[in-house]
N, C-alpha and C positions, 0 to 999 in steps of 0.2 A: 390325445385330447382328454382333459380331466373330466370325469363324470361327477366329481364333487359339485355341490351347489355353488352358484356364483353369487357373491355379495358385491353390490355397487354402493359406494358411500357418496352421498351428496352433502355439501356443495363441492367437496374436493374432487369428485370424479374418480377416486381411487377404487380399484376393483381387484378381486382375487377369488380363487376357488378354495373352499374349505370343507373339511370333512363334516358330515352330519353330526350334530351335537357340540360343535365349537361355539363357545360363548361369543356374542357379537363384540364384546370388549376385547377379547383375545384377538379376534380377526382384525379389529381396528388397530391394535398395537402392532401386529405383524406387518400391516400395510403402511404404518406411519400416519394413520388418520388421527386428527387432533381431537380425541375423545378423553375427557377428564375423568379422573378417579383419585380419591384420597385414600379410600380403604383398600385399594388393590383388588377389587372384584369380590368383596365379601358381602355385598348387598346391604351395606349399612350407611353409606355416605350419600347415595342418590345422585352423585355428580355425573354419572354416565348415562343419563336419560337420552333415549333415542326415539325417533318416530319412524316406524316401518311404513312403507307404502306398498299397497297391493294393486294388482291389475296388470295391464299390458303397457310396457315402456319401450316403444320402438327405438327411441333415441339410444337406449342402453342395450337393446337386444335382449330384454328380460321380460318374462311373464311371471309375476309373483302371485302365487295362489294363497288363499286364506290360511293354509296350514304351513306356510313357509317358515314360520318361527314356532318354537316350542310353546306350549300352552302357558297362560298366565299362572304364576305359582304363588305359594304361600308368602314368600319373602316380599314379592311385589304387592300382594294384597295387604300385608302388614304395613308396608311403607305408605300405601295409598290411604289406608284408614287413619294412620297417625298424622301424616304430613300433607296428604293430597298429591295427586299425580294428574297432570293435564290429560284430557281425553285423547286416547290414541298413543300415549307415551308408554314406553317399556323401559326397564332397567337393562342396560347393555351387558351387565355382568350376569344377569339371570336368563335373558332370552337367548336361546341357542338356535343355530341355523338348522333348518330341516329341508329347505328347498331354495331355489333362486329367489333373491330378495333385494329390494332397493331400500337403503337405510339413510334417513336424513339425520344429520347431527345438528341440533338447534344451536344458535349462537351461545346460549348460556351453558351448554355442555362442552364447549371447546376449551381446551387447555389454554391456548393462546387467543382467547376471545378478544374482540376488538371493542374499544370504548371510543365513541365518536365525540370529539370536542364540540361544544355548543356554538363556538364562534362561527362566523360566516365563512371563514377560510378553513372550515373543519377538515381535519385529517384524522384518521383513526389512530389510536394508541393500541398497539398489540400487547396484550397482557402477558408478560414473561418476567415476573418479579424475581429478585435475587433470593427472597425468602419464601419457602413453600411448606405446606403441610403434608406429612406422610403418616399413614396408619400402618402399624406393623405388629406382628405376633412374634414375641421373643421367646426363645427356648428357656425353660426353667433351669435353674442351676442343678448340676449333677456332681456329686462327690467324686464319681469315677472319671469325670472329664472336667477338671477344674478350670473354669475361665471366669473372668470378671463380668459383671452385668453390662458394662459399657462395651466390652468386646462382643458379647452376644447380641447386643443391640446393633452393633456395627455389622455383624454377620447377617442379621435379619434384614437390614436395609440393603445389603448387597444381594441377597438371594431374592428378596421380594420386590426391590425397586432398582436393582442394578446400580446402586450408588457405591462407589469404590471404597471410600474411607471417610471417617468423621473425626472431628476434634471436639472437645468440650471443656469449658472453663470449670474451675473448682466449684464455683457456686452452683453449677448445673449438676456436677457429680454428687453434691451433697443431698440433692433431692431425687436422684435417679432411682435409688433402691426403694424408698417408700412408694414412689409413683408406680413403678413396675408391679409391685405387689398389690397395690390398691386396684390397679387395672387388670389384675389377674393375668399379667404378662401380655396384655394388649394395650398399646399406648399410641398416642399421636405425638410426633415430634415436628417442630418447626426447624427446618434446615436452611442455613444461609450459604449459598454458593456464589462466590465472587465471579464477576464476568471475566476476570483474568485467568480463571482456572484455579487449581489447587484443591485442597481438602475442604469438604463441606463442614460447617460449624453448627453444632446443635445449640440453638438459641433458647428453646423451651421444650418442655415435655409435659404431657397431660395423661391421666389414666383414661383408657377407653378411647372412643372417638370424640375428638374435640370439635365442637360445632359452633363455638362462640365467635369464630372468625379470627382474622389476622389483619393488622392495620399498619400503615406507615404514614409518615408526615413528610410533606413537601413544604419546605420553609424558604421564603425569600427574606433574607436578613438585610434590610435596607438601613441606610444611615438615619432616617427619621422614623420609619415604621417597620414592624416585623409582621409579615403575613404568613399564615400557616394553613395548610389544607390537610385535613385528616382523611385518608384514602383507604378504602377497602382493597386489600391486596389480592382478593379473589376476583372481584368484579371491576375494579378500577373506579368505582363510584366515589365521589367526594361526600363523605358523611357529614362533615362540618367544616366550616371555614371561620377563622378568627384572626384577630390581629391586635397589636398594642403598640404604643409609642416606644421607640428604642430609648431606654433610660440613659444611654450614653450622651443624650442631648445635653445633660447638665454639665458635661465636660467640654462641650463645644457643639455648635449647631451643624457645622460642616466637617468634612473629613480632615482637612488640613489643620483646623483648630484642634482636632483630637490628636493629630500627630504632634502638634505643638505642645499640647498638654503632656503627652508622654515625654517629650524632650525636656520640658521645663520642670517636671515633677518626678523625682525618683519614685519608681513604683507606680507611676500613673497608668502605664499600660495594664498592670495587674488589676488596678481598681476598675478600669473599663471592661476588662475581661470578666471579672466577677459580676459586674452589673448586668452584662448582657446574658451571661449564663443563668443568673438568678431569674431574669425576665423570661428566658426560654423555659425554665422549669415551671414557672407560673403559667405560661402559655400552654404547655403540654397538659397540665392538670385541668385547666379551664376548657380546653378543646375536647378532651376526653369526656368531661362531664357534659358538655354540650352535645356530643355525639352519642351519649348514653352507653359508653363502653368502659371496661376496666382498663386503666392506663398501662397495665402490664401486657396488654395485647398489642401495644405499639412496639413493633420489633425492628423497625427500620426508619431512618430519617435521611432525607436528602436536603442538603443546603446549597443555596446559591447566594452570592454576596459579592460586593466590590472588594478590591484587594485589601483596603484598610480594615473593613469589617471581617474579612477572611482571616487576617492576622490576629485581630483582637479576639475572635471566636476561638482560635487555636491556642491563644496564650502566647503569641509571638509579638515581639516589640515591632511596631510599625514605623519606627524612625527612618529606616532606609527608604521608605516609600515617600518621604517628605522632601527628598533631594535627588537630583539627577545622579545616576541613571535610573532611579526608581526601581531598585532591585527587590524582587520578591524572595522570601526565604525558600519557597517552593512554588512553582506554577503548575505542578502536576496535580491530577486528581488524587484524592485521598480516601481510603477506606479504613475506618478505625472504630474501636468500641465506643459507645456513647458515654461510658463512665470515664473515658479519657478526657471528655469535655465537661465532666461533672454534671451530666444530664441524668438526674436521679429519679425523675417522676415518671419515666417510661420503663419498659422492661430492663432489668439490670444487665442483660446481655445484648441489648439492642445494638445494631450496627449503624454507623453513619457513613454516608458517601457525600463527598464534597466535589462538585464539578471542577474541572481545571480552570485556571485563570489564563487569559490571553496574554497579558503583559502587566507591567507595574501599575498602570492606571485603568486597565480594562480587565475586569474580573470575571469571576464565575457567573455573575449575573448576565454579562454580555454573552458568555458561552451558552447560557440557558436560553437566551433570546434567539441565538443562532440555531439552537436545536429545535426550538419551537417554530420559528418562522422560515427557516431554511433558505436564506438569501442566496446561498451558493447553488441552489437548484432552480432559481428563477430565470426564465428566458429573457424577461425585460429587466431594466435597471430599477431596483427597489431600494428605497431608503427606509430603514427601520429605526425609529427613534423611541427609546425606552425612557420616558419622562420621569425623572425623580430628582432627589437632591444632587446626585451625581449622574447626569444623563449618559446612557450608553447608546452609541450611534453606530449602525452598520450600514454599509452601502455596497451593493454587489449584484452579481448575476452569475451565470454558469462559468464565466471566465475568471472572475476575481472577486474577492470579498475584502473590503477595508473596514477597520474598526477604530474608533477613538472614544474617549470619555470627555465629557464637557462639564465644567463646574457650575451648574445652574443654581445651586443653593436650594434651601427648603421652601422658597416662596410659593412654588407651584403646589406644594402640599399644605398650604395654609399657614405655614410658619413665617415669621418676619412680616406678617400682614396685621395691621392694627386691629381689625375685627376678625382675623383669621382663626380657623380651628380645623381639626381633622374632620373627615367626612363621617358625620354621625347625625342621627335624627335631630332636626331643628336647624341644621346648617343650610344656608342658601346655596343651592347647587345650579340653578338656572336663573337667568335674569334677562329681561328685555327692556330697552329704554325707547320710548316714543320719540322719534327725531323732531317732531313738531312741538309737543308739550314738554318734552324732557322728563316726563314722569316714568318711574320704573314700575315693572311688575315682576314678581319673582316666584319661584317654587322652592320649597325646602325639602330636605330628605325626610321621608316618612309620609309624604302626601303628594298626590298627583294634581292637586288643585292649585291654580295660580292665585296670587295674592289679591287680584281684582275680581275674582269670581266668588259667587255665593258659596257659603260653606267653608271658606278658607279658615276663618277664626276657629270654628268648631273642629276642623280637621287638624289644626296645629295646637289645639288647647293643651294636649298632653305633653308635647315636646317644647312648645314655645318657639321663638325665632332667636337662635342663640349666637349666630355669627355667619361667616362665609367660608366655604371650603375651597379647595384648589380649583375645581372646575368652575365654581361660581365666580372666583376672582378673575379668571381668564375671560369669562363671558362679560363680566362687569367692565373691565378695561376696554375690551373690544367694542362693546356697545357704546361706551362713552366716546370712543373715537368716531364711531359711525353716526352718533347723534350730535356731533359737533361740540361736545363738552371738553374734549381733549384735543390738542393739536398734534401734528406729526412728531414734534419733539418730545411729547409726553407731558406737556404742561396743562394743568387744569385751569380753565378760564374762570373769571369771576362771575357773579350774578349778572352784572351789567353786560359783560361780554357774551355770556351764553343765553341770557334771557330767562333764567330760572332761579328761583330763590333756593333751590336745592344745592346750588354751588355756594357753599358756605365758607366764610373766612376761617383760616386756621393758621394763626401766626402770620408769617409773611407770604403764605401760599393759600391755596383753597382745597376744599374737599367736596366730594359729591355725597349727599345724604341719601341713603337708600331706605332706611327704616329707623324710626325713633319711638322707643317705648319708655323713655326716661320718666315721663309723667306718671307711669304706673310701676316704676321700679325695674323696668326691663332695660335691655341694651340699646345703645345708639350705634347703628351700623353705618359706617361711612367708608368711602374709598378715598384715602388721603394721598397727598403728593408723595409721601414716603412710600406708600404702597405701590404707586405707579413706578417709582424708581426701582423698587425691589423686583417687580415684574419685568421691567426693562432689562435689568441686569441678568435675570434668569433667562429670558427669551433670547437676549443677545448672545449669551454663551451657547445656547442650544443651536441657534441658527449658524453661528460662526463655526461650530464643530461640524455641522452638516456641510457647510460651504467648503471647509477645509478638505473633507473627503472628496467632494465633487472636484475640487482643484486637482487633487492627487489622481483622480480618475480621468481628468481632462474633459469634464462635461459641464454645461451650464444648466441643464435640465435633467430631471429624473422622470422615469415613466410613471412611478407610483410611490406613495408614501404610506407607511404603516405606523400608526401611533400605538405605542405600547406603554405599559406602566400601570401601577395600581389603580390610577384613575383614568388611564388612557381610553377606556370604554365610555367615559362620561364627558370627554372633551368634545365640544362642538368643532367639527373640522373647519367650518366657515370662520368661527371666532379665532381659532388657532392661526388661520391664514391672515386674517385682519391684523392680528397682533404681530405677525411676522415671526412666529415660533418656528415655522418650517418653510422651506423653499416653495416657490410658486408651483402649483400643479393643478390639473383639473380636479375639482372637488369630488367627482365620482371616482377618482383614482386615489383618494385619501381615505383610508379605512382604519378601523380600530382592531387591535388584537387583544385588548384587555391586558391583564397582567401576564405578558409573554414570558417573563423570567420565571414566574410561579408555575406557568404551564410547562416550561422546560424542565423545571424541578420535578413536576409530576410525571412527565414522560420518563425521566431518568429513574424515578421511583418505581414505575410500573414495568419498565422494560430494560433488561440488562444490556441488550444489544445496542440500545440508544447510548449507553455509557461509553461503549467502545467507539461508537460513531462520533460522539462529540469530542472524545479524546483525539481522534484522527482529524476532525474538522478544524479544531483550534490551531493545529500546526500549520494549516494552510491559509489562515487569516492574516492579512498584513496589518500591523498596528501602526497608527499615525499618532504621534505624541503632540498634543495641543500645547503642553506647558512650555515647550522650547521652540515652537514654530512661530516666527514673526507674523506670518499672514493671519494667524488666529486673532491677534490683537487688532489688525486692520479690519477684519471681518466683524469683529466684536463692536468696534466703534461705529461702523456704518450701520450695524443692525440695531443700534440704540433707537433710531427713529421708528415710528409705527406707521406702516409695517416695515419700511426700510428706507435708508437715505438714497441709495442709488439703484438697487434692483427694481425693475419696473412692475413685477407681479401682473402680467397681462391676463392670466386666467382669473385672478381675483377681480380684476377690473370689469370682467364680463358680467359679474353678478352683484358687485357692490361699487357704489360711487362714494368715495370718501370725501367729506367736506374739506375744502381748502381754507382752513382757519389757522391763525397764528396769534397766540396770546403773549403779550409782553409781561415782564415781571421786573420788579425793583429789587429782587433778592440777590441780584448779581449772578444768578445761574442762567445761562443762555438756553436752558431746557434741553441741552444735548445729552446730559447725563454722562459726560465723558470722564468716567472714573476708571482707574485701573481696577481690575477684578482679581481678588485672591482666588486661588483654586479652592473649590468647595470640597 
């Protein structure tokens, strides 16, 4: 039996006997305890902070005396005076074992620290990024043993960090020698290690200990909007989030119109690629400024996108995606240098990872949703709907996962809507219509005060009331249906039919007036018959895609529904159900996951094991092609009614009684909205 002192680490429970004088960091490494260190135990990075516990621990069979660790030393005192150290904390590289001791490793000192998502369905992201920092001491050059600086850096990494080999681009080699000499042969390197194995790549090098951090971008490259999250690769914290409209909209609002543009215009795909790459460079610069960091500290980017955006980002002609069998140039995940995509506003050696696509119309964004929401691990049958210009829909449980895309178009994001706009301060995001008076009340982004409450004018004075965003238009149409302003075919009634002067004539149809500031030079915000038709087309495509997957699974009901998408968190589940966007389900079983594709991108950015996991998962997902499935069109036509022509929606009926109204029209349109729908 060993007479050496016993060290017990919590929360891992790992334990072992070590000789007196062994640094706690050394013991932790030998036991495989998750204790961080960038400087390798030199007492300068402070990553290895630990909390010793003294007293009797019957659970562990340990009695820890006050002298179980070496005394507080000058290195710890210097760090505490400069940076501060929490009461009771020690540096694991400085404190040495003198007797039996229990050591707690706090969460922030763990290499694979966990970041808990804020969503209700929170699951932790374990930090294990592909790019990490390492502090090393490199031997000085010696005439009698001639080797290059890179080779000596490689040897130092092998001896001090057990890293087998490295590669470096020419642009890194050009700065290697001056940095080594400036740092007096002590440097910090950022190394990128791909999850597939292979040699680590030197991304950046700094003299001495680099303490300004390391960052990555998780980017959801959508057809209408581009959303980015600037993420700290050490803590997993999102430092800044930003977005902009996809400039490719000028070439076509939906995906197929962009494919058509590439078909009809020689070099059209190149124009669209240049436009999106320019926008990404602009976004990188602005998000770095917002986060208060040097953009050269952005060393990694993860992209998720639909197949057409995937090809246009990579500079691949998307024409094959416009016709059966919808062949992708590649469906595999990709790891490549950022400069291959002309991304010049981040670190010049930054690496890009693009998640795998599932099939020709189900892309890396759907893969990211699967990574985030894990339908394949669900015991009950879950429908995950990622609402966007091209909706991604997943249906599954532990037995099987199905996926399809559905051409909803940009109406849900405020485009193609007469008073529509993106979600920005001043946009109407919530609306209620009194079913008796037919009068509206609303809230705009930037204020929590409703329009009929005191202080609303003052609260919105700086932003104004500028339009209506995606969540607002969904609520507006559903509220109009519940208030009897809209019949089940989607037709707006006249003032005489509805009993309100807010039902105003507009050509041969009618519109509902929400807000009018024309007298003072402001906007007039209405919901027009054209807006209703745009929403009907979008929601019908969404519902039809979901029903198609349910047909394939052989079910008429799902156990729960998860709404995802850039504005999924802002959609009222009741209004989505009234509209008929999603199949009937108990409202307490309809939840929001926010931007699940963006979250999936962030998971892949922060954890390289997640990359291997999603590459495995996509091979097990069954793709259903809506474009060639006749039942999709049948479901689409039936779903034009609000909420639906034939499906009964019993759960919705428990909480909402929809008026049985029917408005006639002389326009020749029967209100059914039976138009064929192009793929978006």
